[in-house]
C-alpha positions in Angstrom: 253.1 -74.0 211.8 253.4 -77.4 213.5 256.4 -79.4 212.5 255.0 -82.9 212.2 258.4 -84.6 212.6 258.9 -82.7 215.9 255.3 -83.5 216.9 255.8 -87.2 216.3 259.1 -87.2 218.2 257.5 -85.4 221.1 254.7 -88.1 221.3 257.3 -90.9 221.2 259.5 -89.3 223.8 256.7 -88.3 226.2 256.1 -90.9 228.9 252.3 -90.2 228.9 250.1 -92.0 226.3 248.2 -89.8 224.0 244.8 -90.5 222.4 243.4 -89.7 218.9 240.1 -91.5 218.5 238.6 -91.3 215.0 235.6 -89.4 216.0 233.3 -86.8 214.4 229.7 -88.1 214.8 229.4 -87.1 218.5 230.4 -83.6 217.5 227.6 -83.5 214.9 225.2 -84.5 217.6 226.5 -81.8 220.0 225.7 -79.3 217.3 222.2 -80.7 216.9 222.7 -81.6 213.2 222.4 -84.8 211.2 225.1 -86.8 209.5 223.6 -85.8 206.2 223.8 -82.1 207.0 227.5 -82.5 208.0 228.6 -84.4 205.0 227.1 -81.8 202.6 228.0 -78.6 204.5 231.6 -77.7 205.3 230.5 -75.2 208.0 228.6 -77.8 209.9 231.4 -80.3 209.5 233.8 -77.8 211.0 231.4 -76.9 213.9 231.4 -80.6 214.8 235.2 -80.8 215.0 235.3 -77.5 217.0 232.8 -78.8 219.5 234.8 -82.1 220.0 238.0 -80.1 220.4 236.5 -78.0 223.1 235.1 -81.1 225.0 237.8 -83.8 224.7 241.6 -83.7 225.0 242.5 -85.6 221.8 246.1 -85.0 220.6 244.8 -84.2 217.1 241.6 -83.4 215.3 240.3 -85.9 212.7 237.7 -85.2 210.1 234.7 -87.3 209.0 235.6 -90.7 207.6 233.4 -90.6 204.6 234.6 -93.0 201.9 232.1 -91.8 199.2 233.3 -88.3 198.6 236.0 -89.2 196.1 233.8 -91.8 194.3 231.1 -89.1 194.0 233.6 -86.7 192.4 234.3 -89.3 189.7 230.6 -89.6 189.0 229.4 -92.5 191.2 225.8 -92.4 192.4 225.5 -91.8 196.1 222.7 -92.7 198.5 222.5 -90.2 201.4 221.1 -91.1 204.9 220.0 -88.8 207.7 222.1 -90.5 210.4 224.6 -92.6 208.6 227.5 -92.0 206.3 226.5 -92.0 202.6 227.0 -95.1 200.5 227.7 -95.8 196.8 224.5 -97.0 195.4 225.7 -98.7 192.2 229.0 -99.3 190.3 230.2 -96.6 187.9 232.5 -98.8 185.8 231.6 -102.0 184.0 234.6 -103.0 181.9 238.1 -102.1 180.6 236.7 -99.6 178.1 234.9 -97.7 180.9 238.2 -97.7 182.8 240.1 -96.3 179.8 237.5 -93.6 179.3 237.3 -92.6 182.9 238.3 -88.9 183.4 240.1 -87.8 186.6 237.9 -85.1 188.1 239.0 -81.7 189.3 238.5 -80.5 192.9 235.3 -78.5 192.1 233.2 -81.7 191.7 230.4 -82.9 194.0 231.2 -82.4 197.8 235.0 -82.0 197.4 234.8 -78.2 198.0 232.8 -78.6 201.2 235.4 -81.0 202.6 238.2 -78.6 201.7 236.2 -75.8 203.4 235.8 -77.8 206.6 239.5 -78.5 206.8 240.3 -74.8 206.0 238.1 -73.6 208.8 239.7 -76.1 211.2 243.2 -74.9 210.3 242.1 -71.2 210.8 240.3 -71.7 214.1 242.1 -74.6 215.9 245.7 -73.7 216.6 246.7 -75.9 219.5 247.0 -79.3 217.7 247.3 -80.9 214.3 244.4 -81.1 211.9 244.3 -84.5 210.2 242.2 -84.6 207.0 240.7 -87.8 205.7 240.4 -89.5 202.3 239.9 -92.9 200.8 242.8 -95.0 199.6 243.3 -96.0 195.9 242.3 -99.6 196.2 239.2 -98.9 198.2 238.2 -96.1 195.8 238.7 -98.4 192.8 236.5 -101.0 194.4 233.7 -98.5 194.9 233.9 -97.4 191.3 234.1 -100.9 189.8 232.4 -103.0 192.5 234.6 -104.5 195.2 234.2 -108.1 194.4 234.5 -107.5 190.6 237.6 -105.4 191.1 239.3 -108.0 193.3 238.7 -110.6 190.5 240.0 -108.1 187.9 243.2 -107.6 189.8 244.1 -111.3 189.4 242.4 -112.1 186.1 243.5 -109.0 184.2 245.8 -106.8 186.2 246.6 -104.3 183.5 243.2 -102.4 183.5 243.2 -102.8 187.3 246.5 -100.9 187.5 245.2 -98.3 185.1 242.2 -97.6 187.4 244.4 -97.6 190.4 246.7 -95.0 188.8 243.8 -92.8 188.0 242.5 -93.1 191.5 246.0 -92.3 192.9 246.4 -89.3 190.7 243.1 -87.8 192.0 243.9 -88.6 195.6 247.3 -87.0 195.3 245.7 -83.9 193.9 243.1 -83.9 196.8 245.8 -84.4 199.4 248.0 -81.6 197.9 245.0 -79.3 198.3 244.8 -80.2 202.0 248.5 -79.5 202.3 248.2 -76.2 200.6 245.5 -74.9 203.0 247.7 -75.8 206.0 246.3 -79.2 207.1 249.0 -81.1 209.0 248.3 -84.5 207.6 245.8 -87.0 206.2 244.4 -90.3 207.3 244.1 -92.4 204.2 241.5 -95.1 204.7 242.3 -98.2 202.8 240.1 -100.8 204.5 239.4 -102.9 201.4 243.1 -103.6 201.0 242.8 -105.7 204.2 241.0 -108.3 202.0 244.2 -109.0 200.2 247.2 -111.2 201.1 250.4 -109.4 201.9 251.8 -109.6 198.3 248.5 -108.4 196.8 248.2 -105.6 199.3 251.7 -104.4 198.4 251.0 -104.6 194.6 247.5 -103.1 194.5 247.6 -100.7 197.5 250.9 -100.0 199.2 252.8 -99.2 196.0 250.2 -96.5 195.2 250.1 -95.2 198.8 253.9 -94.9 198.5 253.5 -92.6 195.5 251.4 -90.3 197.6 253.8 -90.5 200.5 256.9 -89.8 198.3 255.2 -86.8 196.7 253.6 -85.1 199.7 254.9 -86.3 203.1 257.4 -84.0 204.7 257.9 -82.1 208.0 254.7 -80.2 207.4 252.4 -83.0 206.3 252.1 -86.5 207.6 250.5 -89.5 206.0 248.6 -91.9 208.3 247.5 -95.2 206.7 244.4 -96.7 208.1 243.4 -100.3 207.3 240.8 -101.7 209.6 240.4 -104.7 207.3 243.9 -105.9 208.1 243.7 -108.9 210.6 247.5 -109.3 210.5 247.7 -110.6 206.9 249.1 -107.4 205.3 250.9 -105.4 208.0 254.2 -105.8 206.3 252.8 -104.4 203.1 251.3 -101.4 204.9 254.7 -100.6 206.5 256.4 -100.6 203.1 254.2 -97.6 202.1 256.6 -95.4 204.0 253.8 -93.6 205.9 254.7 -91.9 209.2 251.7 -93.3 211.0 249.6 -96.5 210.9 246.0 -96.9 212.2 244.6 -100.4 212.9 241.2 -101.9 213.4 239.9 -103.8 216.4 240.3 -107.3 214.7 244.1 -107.1 215.0 246.5 -107.8 217.9 248.0 -104.4 218.7 251.0 -105.9 220.5 251.9 -107.9 217.4 251.5 -104.9 215.2 253.6 -102.7 217.5 256.4 -105.3 217.5 256.4 -105.2 213.7 256.2 -101.5 213.1 259.3 -99.3 213.2 259.8 -97.5 216.5 260.0 -94.1 214.9 256.4 -94.2 213.4 253.2 -93.7 215.2 250.9 -96.8 215.7 247.3 -96.2 216.5 244.3 -98.3 217.5 242.2 -100.2 218.3 239.2 -100.3 220.6 236.1 -101.6 218.9 234.0 -98.6 217.8 230.7 -100.5 217.8 231.1 -103.3 220.3 232.8 -101.2 222.9 232.3 -97.5 222.3 228.7 -97.7 221.2 227.2 -100.9 222.6 229.1 -101.6 225.9 228.5 -100.1 229.3 230.8 -97.3 230.6 232.3 -99.8 233.0 233.2 -102.1 230.1 234.6 -99.1 228.2 236.9 -98.4 231.2 238.0 -102.0 231.5 238.7 -102.5 227.8 240.6 -99.2 227.6 242.8 -100.0 230.6 243.4 -103.5 229.3 244.7 -102.1 226.0 246.8 -99.5 227.8 248.4 -102.2 229.9 249.0 -104.5 226.9 250.8 -101.8 225.1 253.0 -100.6 227.9 256.6 -100.0 226.8 255.7 -99.0 223.2 256.3 -95.3 223.2 255.0 -94.9 219.7 251.6 -96.2 220.6 248.6 -93.8 220.4 245.3 -94.9 221.9 242.4 -94.8 219.5 239.3 -96.4 218.2 239.6 -99.2 215.7 237.7 -97.1 213.1 235.2 -94.2 213.0 233.2 -94.0 216.2 229.5 -94.3 214.9 226.5 -92.1 215.4 224.7 -92.2 218.7 227.7 -93.4 220.7 227.0 -92.7 224.4 228.9 -89.6 225.6 229.4 -91.5 228.9 231.5 -94.0 227.1 233.6 -91.4 225.3 234.2 -89.7 228.7 235.1 -93.0 230.3 237.7 -93.6 227.5 239.4 -90.3 228.2 239.1 -90.5 232.0 240.6 -94.0 232.0 243.6 -92.7 230.0 244.0 -89.8 232.3 243.9 -92.0 235.4 246.4 -94.4 233.7 248.8 -91.7 232.9 248.6 -90.2 236.4 249.2 -93.6 238.1 251.8 -95.0 235.8 255.2 -94.6 237.5 256.9 -94.0 234.2 255.0 -90.7 233.9 
């Protein structure tokens, strides 16, 4: 069993920079499957992770960032696409009464069993590094169930039902994450991008307090919480830190040096190369240049992990992914500190 406190300390103390891109879609393509097949079949999902682990030296394995799984379990209508992540097609909840009547689902609903299966297979077959599951955060889930714009207005016009919904979402996410922990997964990346729309105080009240509940119940030496918020442009970093997570993952719209200066030195801070503009759309030369630029900017921050700003999208050139890892390897070999 991997002790995640020790793993974190080893990364911080190691002079070489590690990389953990949020990346599954290239693995799906290596297996000659579609996104739709991977998000409905745990075996295909696992095969994609396994292929990536064989091909690239990431410091941990991350699962598909699919922010519809939990909403579907609650009963939301989902639209599936062959080569894109599914989307919520319409709101499930309309008013306070529907919030009050909302039942917290069990873990047999919709595609939850397939995602648990994929994680279980990864734990059983990949032994050389941590397996990091993925799930949505409470605020982002509530927004998908109620409609994001409507839910943001509800938070400020009538916060009581908003908190009721957030509590129900949190209870389900805790149950889901507990299941990950019980099958031996080493941590979870909780994606809370919608909370980046809030000011710091709002992010703390409507997101971080609920993330903190999950952290306090589940995070320990065997299970690490990583809070991802690619919507944060610097407006709610303090609120994120107050969640107590052992890791923070940031999007490409934020200044990584400013974030690293704010975050505690004993937590992991990850980010933040543009997954679309750089990984997918840029040339391999630009990929190298931008990767090296970020590495040089973050020199001296031992708790920094090089990553994409969010999930690397389908049809990202493999040449760019290889350039990302090659640049990191060259940097580590040339850096006199290593």
